[in-house]
N, C-alpha and C positions, 0 to 999 in steps of 0.2 A: 834572287832566282830560286826556283823550285828544282831540286835535283831529282831526276827520275830515271828509273830502269824499266826496260821493256822485257818481259819474259813471254815468249810465244814460240811454239815449235815450227810455225810456218814462216819462212823467210819473207814471203810477200806480205804477210800480215804485219811483220815487224817493220818492214820498209814503209808500208802504207801508214802505220801509226806514227812513225817518226816524221814523215812528211806532213801529216795533219798537225802534229805538235808544232813543227817549225813554222807552219803557215798560220795557225790559228791561236797558238798559245805561246806568245813571245816570252812569257815569264817562266817557261819551263825549259830546262836544259837536260837532254838525254845523255846520261853518263855511260850507259852500256846497253847492248842488246843481247839477249841470251836465248838459246833455242831449247833449253830444258831447265828443270828445277835445280839440279845440282849446280849448274853454271850460274843460275840466278842467285842462289844462296851465297856463292863465292863473291859475286859482284856486289851484293848487298853489304857483305862484311867489308869489302874493300872500299866502296864509294860512300857508304852511309847515306843512302838517298832519303829524300823526304817522301817520295811517292814511288810505288811499284805498280806498273800496269801489267796485270797478270792474266794470262789465258787460263781458263779453268779446265779446259780439256786438252791434255797433252799425254802422249804415250809415256809409259813408265811411271810417271808421278802426276797426280791431279794437282792443279793449282791450289786446291784446298789444303794440301799437305805442307805448304810453305812454312806455316808457323810452327810446325812440328820440329823444324830445324833450329829454332831459336828459343832461348829462355824468355820468359815474359818481360823481364827488365831490358832485354835487348831489342824489343820491338818499338822502335822510334819512328817508324815509317807508316804511311797510310797506303791502303790498297784500293785500286779500282779494278774490278774483274772485267775482263773482256770475254764475251761468250757468244756462241751461236745457239745456245739453248733456247727453246721456246716453251710456251704454255706453262706447265706446272713448275718447272725449275725457276722460271722468272718470278713466280709468285713467292718462292722460297727466298729469293734475293730481296724482294720488296719487304716482306714481313720479318726479315732478319735485320733490317735497317742497314744493309750493306750496299755500297755503290757499285754499279755495274754499267757496262756499255754493251749494247747488242750489236753484233757484227751483221752487215758491214757498218762500220762506225760512222756516225753522223758528226760532222765537225762541230755543230752547235751544241750537241749533247756532250761532246768531249769537253768543250770550254766550260759548260755549266757544271759538269762533274768536278772538274779541277777547282772551279770557283767555290763549290760547296765544301770541298775538303779543306780549303784554306780557312773556312769559317767555322766548321763543325769539328767536334771531337769524335773520334772513332775508336771504339773500345774493342779489345781483343775478344771479349765474350760475344760480340756480334758475329765474329767470324766462326766461333765455336757453334753458335746457334745456327748459322747458315750450313755448316758442315753436317749438323744433326738433321736439319730440315730437308736438305737436298737429297739425302739418301733414304728418306722415309717415303712411304706411300701417302702419307698425310702430314700436314704441319703439326708438330707436337707443341711448339711454342710460337708466339708472335711477339714482335717488339713494337710497342706503340708509344708515341710521344706523350709525355705527361709533364707539363711545365718545361723545365730546361733539361730534363732527363728522359731516359727510356725505361719503360716498364715491360718486363718479360712475363707474358701471361700464357699459362698452359691452356691449349684450346679445348681439352676435354673438361675444363672447369667453367667454360663459358656457357651460361644458360641461354641468354639472348642478348641482342644488341639493339638499342633503340636509337634511331636517327633523330637529331634535333638540329636541322639546318646544316651548318658547317661542322657541327660536333656530333659525336656519338657517345652514348652511355653504354658501357660494357658491364653487364650484370653477370657476376661469377658466383660460384657456390659459397664463397667466403668473403667476397668484397665486390666493390664496383668502382669503375673508373670513368670519368668524363674526359674524352680525348679529342684533340683537334683534327679529326678526320671525319668526312661525311660517310653516310651509310653505303653509298655506291662504292667507295673505296674498299670497304669490308666485303661487299657483295662480290666484287671482281676477284677477290682472293679466296675467301672462305667458301663461297657457294659453288665452287668447282668441285667440292668434296660432298659426298652424299649426306653427311650428317648436319649440314647447314643449309637452310632454305630461307629465302626472303619471302616471308609469309604475307607481307603487306608493305605498303610504301614506307612505313616507318619502322619496320621490325625485321630482323633476321633471328631465327630460332635454331637452337641445337636440337635436332630430332631425338637425341638421347634423353632429353629432359621433357619430352612431350608424353603425356599419359593418356590423353583423350581428345576427341573432336566433338565440339558442341555445336549443334545445328541452329540453335535459337539465336535471335538478335543478329541475323546476318552471318553467323558463323564465327567460331573462335576455337582456339586450341586451349587445352588445359594443361598447364605444366605440373610437374611432380610436386612443386611447392604450393599448388592450389591456385596460382595466378592464371587469369584468363587473358589471352592476347588476341586481338582481332586478326582475321585473315581475309585475303582476297578470294573471290569466288573461283578464279582461275587456278588457284593453288590447292584447292580441296583434294583433287585426285592424287597429287604429288604427296600431300601430307598424309592422307589415308594409307598410301603405299608405304610411306616411311614408318608409320605406326605399326602396320602389319609386319614389316621386317623386324622391328624391335621386339614385338611379341613372340616371334619365332625363337 
């Protein structure tokens, strides 16, 4: 059995989550329900759970502060965040490689999240990365899969990303990585920020590394390293605007 603790300031949310667990996750036993972070910390120390289902938005303490109460050697539990956050914050969860459930919680998603945690290792640095990303106006780092591990990449060092079917090649200032994520995955996350543009079906470019626009041969952008990347005609105005902003 997986021992679990629920931490959420809303009584109805705690009850709903417990009922979902009882109905859809027979291998999970809820040891305690807590309405704030201090109560949750006490319950964790008492019950030594395998899993903490943690609301990220609570009065007094954010769920992100939970790990501040423990030494790194004491963190033997995994966390699934529950949240009503939308848009940008969800992107921070995805690229910090941290599991989350969006309220109202879907039973199937709950089952899948618990199943994933039983198979995957979750490192405390992922939570630290989430904490950093979620309070920024832009993602400072992303966590991407590389073999059996995760690589943390600073976004301001990404020059461009090239899509190759189910894989993407991330070209950075000092290195490059071939990762098992398609380009659409990166577009959904990075291209909500102004410095990343999907310039063509196979490329996303960081506008900070664009030096010029070339009209010949159907149009391309010139990067600061001299490389030319093809662009779609419908992206020209967006790219020219980005170049203008950079030159200012």
